[in-house]
N, C-alpha and C positions, 0 to 999 in steps of 0.2 A: 568547616561549616559552609553551607551553601545558602545564599539568599536570593530572593527574587523568584520569578516564575520562568521556567525554561521555555515557555511559549512566548515570553515577552521579547522585545528587541534586544535587551541586554540582561545579563545576570552576572553574579560574581561569586567567587569562592574565597574562603580564608584558609590558606594552606601554609602550614609552618609559620603562622603569624604574619604572612604577607597577603595582602588583598590583591586578588587578580581580577581585573575587569575584562570580561570576554564579550566582545562586540558580536552582534549577529552577523551572519554572512552578508546580508544585503546592506550596502552602504550608499550614502548619497554620492560618493565619488564614482560609482559605477551605475549610472542610471539605466544602462541597458540590461542589467540583470533582472530576472523576474521579480515583480512586486506583488504584494498581496498574499493571500492564502492563509492557511492556519497559523503560520509563524508570525503573521502580522495581526493576529487577534481574531480572525474569522474562525468559526467553529463548524466545520462541516459534519453532517450526519453521515455515518459510515456503517455499512454492512460489508463484511468480507466473506466471499464464497471461495473456499480453498480445497484443493486436492491434497492437502497436507497429509503426510504419511504414505504417500504413493511412491512412485519410482524415483522421484527427484527430491533430494533433501532441501532444495532451495526454498520451499514453502516454510519450512521450520525457521530458516534464517529470516525470511520476510515477516513472519509472525512475531518473532522476538523483536525485530526492528520496529514494527508497528506498535508494540506495547511500550517501547521506550518513548514514543510520541503520543501515548494515550491521553496525556493531560491537555493536548490542544485539539482533540477530536471529541465528538460525541459518538462513541462506538455503540451501535445498536444491535449488532448481531455478528457472530462468528460461526459460519456454517461449513461443515465438512461435506464436500461434494465430490463427485467423480471427475475425471477418470482415475483409475488406480484404486488402491486399497485404503485410502484415507478414511479415518473415522473420527468422531468427535473426541475420542480418547486422545488422539494425537494433538488436537487443539489444547486439551487440558494438560498435556506435557509442558507446553509453553506457559500456560497459566500457572502451573506449579512453580516454575522459575520466577515468574512475576510476583507470586505471593511471597517468596523469600526475599525479594528485593523491595517489596512494597514499603516497609518502614523508611528505607533510605530514599526512595522515590518521593515519598510524602514530605520529606524534609526539603526537597527541591521545589515541589509544587503541591499544593493541597487540592489541585484539580485532578490528580490521578484517581481514576475510579477504583473502588475497593475490589479486591480479588473475588469476593463473593458475588459482587454485581456482574463482573465479567464472566464468572463461571455460569451464572444464570443465562447469559447470552449465547453460550455455546450450544449449537443445535446440529442434529444430524440431518443431512440432506439425502439425496438419492444415493444409493450404494452402487449403482451401475449407470453407465451412460444410457441415454434414451435411444431406443430404436425409432424408426419412422413411425409416426409423423413428427417426433421430436418432443413429445410429452406423454404422460401416462397418469399415474396416481399421485395425489398430493403427498408431500413429505413434510416433516417437521420444519425443514429449512424453507421450503417454498411457502408454507403457510405463515412462517415468521416474516418473510419478506413482505407478504401482503399486509400483515398486521401492522408492521412498522410504516409501510407506505401510506396506510390509511390513517395514521396518527394525525392529530390536529397540529400541524406544523407548516409554517410558511416556507421553511428551508427545504430544498430538494433532498432526497435520500440518495446518496452515492452508493452504488453496489459495485464493489471492486471484485472482479472475477479472476481468480488465480488458477482456476481449473476449467472444467467444462461448463457449459451454459445450462445444464439440465434443470437446476433449481430455479434459475431465472426464467427459463422457458415455461416451466410448470406454473410459476406464479403469474406470468403474463397470460397464459392460457386460461387459468382459473379466474383471474380478476383483471381483464384487459384495461379496466379503467385506471389502474395504477400507472399506466404508461406516462401520465402527466406528472406523477410525483417522483419517479425514479430517474436517476442518471447512471448509466453503466459505463465502466471502463474495464474492458476485458483484455486479457493476454491470450492471443490466439495461437497461431503456429501449431505446435504439437497438441495443445489442448483441444483445438478445433478438429485436428485429425482424429483424435480419440472420441470426440463427442459431436460429430458433424450434424446429426439430425436435429439436435436441440438448437445449435447455432443457426442452421438454415431455416428452421421454423421461425425463430425470432426475426431474422433478417427479412424473410418473406412476408410474415403476417403482422409485423408491428413496425411499419415504416415511420411512425411518428415517435418512436423511442429515441431519446437522447442517448447516443452511444458512441464511445471511442473504442475502436477495435485495433489493437496494436499487434501486428504479426512479426515485425522486425525491430521497430523503434525501441522496444524494451531492452534489446541486447546491448544498448549503450550503457546499461548499468554496469556491465563487467567487461565490455570490449571497447578499447580505445580510450581517449581522454588522457589526462595526466596520470601516469602510473609509476613514475620514478620514486625512489626512496620509500617512505612509509605509505605512499599512496597506492602501492601495488596491491593486487587482490589478496595475496597471502600476507604480505607484510602489514597491511592495515589491520587485519583481524588479529594478527599476532601481537602487535604493539598496542592497539587501542580498544580491543574488544575482549580478547582472552584475559582472564583475571579481573574483569570488571563486572563484578556481581554475578548472580546466578544466571541472569539472562545472557550476559556476555559469554560465559562458559558453555551454556546450553547451545548458543548459536554456533560457536566454533566447533563444538563436539559433533554437531550434525554435518558440518562441512567447513574445512579449515581455510578456504579461500572464498572470496566474494563471488557469488552467483546471483542470488536474490533477484531473479528475473521478473518477479511479480512486484517488487518494491516500487518501480516507477508509477504504479497506480496511486500509491500513497504520496510519493514525491510530487506528483501532479497537484495534489491538494495542499501540500506544505508551502510551496512557493509558486506564485503565478495566479492569474485571474482564472478561476475554474469555469467561469461563464464563457470563456473564449478558447476553445481547444487549438485554434490556429496561432495563438500567442505563445510567448516563451514561458515554459514551466520547467521546474526541475525534472518532471516526469515526461517531458517531450512536447513537441509541437506537431500538429497534424493538419491534414488537408481535408476538405469537404468535397468529395467527388460529385455530389449531386446537391445543388442548392435547394432542392425541394424537400430534402429530408435531413434531419439533424443527426447525421452520421459522419464520423471522421475516421481517417485511417492514416497509415504511414505516408510521409512525404517522400516521394521517390526521386526528388531532384539529386543530381549527381553529387553536388557539394555537401549534401547532408548524409551521404552514405558513409558507413564505416565498413570497408571491404565491400561485401555484397549485401550488407544489412541496411535497407532503406530507412532513413530517418534516425538512425542510431546516434548520429552526432547531435541531435536536438536534446538528447539526454546527457551524453558523456561530456559535452562542453561545460556542464555544470558540476562535473565530478568533484573537483576540489571543494566547491561550496557545500555540496550535500554530505560529503564525507567529513569535512571539518566540523560541520554542524552536529553530525552524529557523534564525532569524537568528543566534543564538548559535553554532550549529554551523557556519554559513558563515563566521563571523568568523575562525575559526582557519585558514582557507585564505588569509587575507591578513595574518596576524599576524607573518609572518617567523620563526615559531617553528622 
């Protein structure tokens, strides 16, 4: 039996008649660890724009991981975007696994959204990357971003971009006034190479957009940090994810070792002050190259590199914390509660 809310600082299970109290990752004994975030009770509004179903299976992993944390987020959209062949049907693959796990998830926290509610939030974005000038015709995904950005909400809307910028660029082109309401954390690198016109349009034409662009920092998700024992990329999934509900099996079936290069966008919101990208977060810390625009990117200082990956150590330094937190969440899917 599981009691408590997984988004709270503590929760417990009753396993084999023994009560186990699991403390949250952040403790008062280590004041240097990131504080605040969704795991501290804040509820960020989130839209995900993903090239899920394309050439890299790590988006499937990141989507399954996101759904395990759905009780501490206000998920407002799941958009299938380019590059690659990703379609909304691929999002619904992950949602089908969530549906099977939902009764067990609800025993842990009544704040998990219903499968039907999440299914209604799955939208199709652009099917191809944008040519110059970086935008074209509206899509279901771009129109949904606009609609949610214009909702009567004081909280900002975080748009986590796991693929190209096509739908974000289209939304900003069609409704530039939403710049004040949205915050973007995008995974660049290959995604930018495959969708350069949309990215360049956003950078050039919307200098007031709050935007974190990670080109190498995100690689700390699977490169470096503590990887001994069960913390290894393959060992962790084998021991703590495989066999843990439909979501766990779905994630491992897509890829048997941790890649999840898009997951730092979520980790950023789970632990750390989201208002300050330069501070410590599970999802990285960034620099602001130009004080005149709210744009942050990889910190290139030598001591924060992992190999040649700038800023990667600002993610992997918290590897034990975010993996153990995820492990605790997966346990309730096998507890028989």
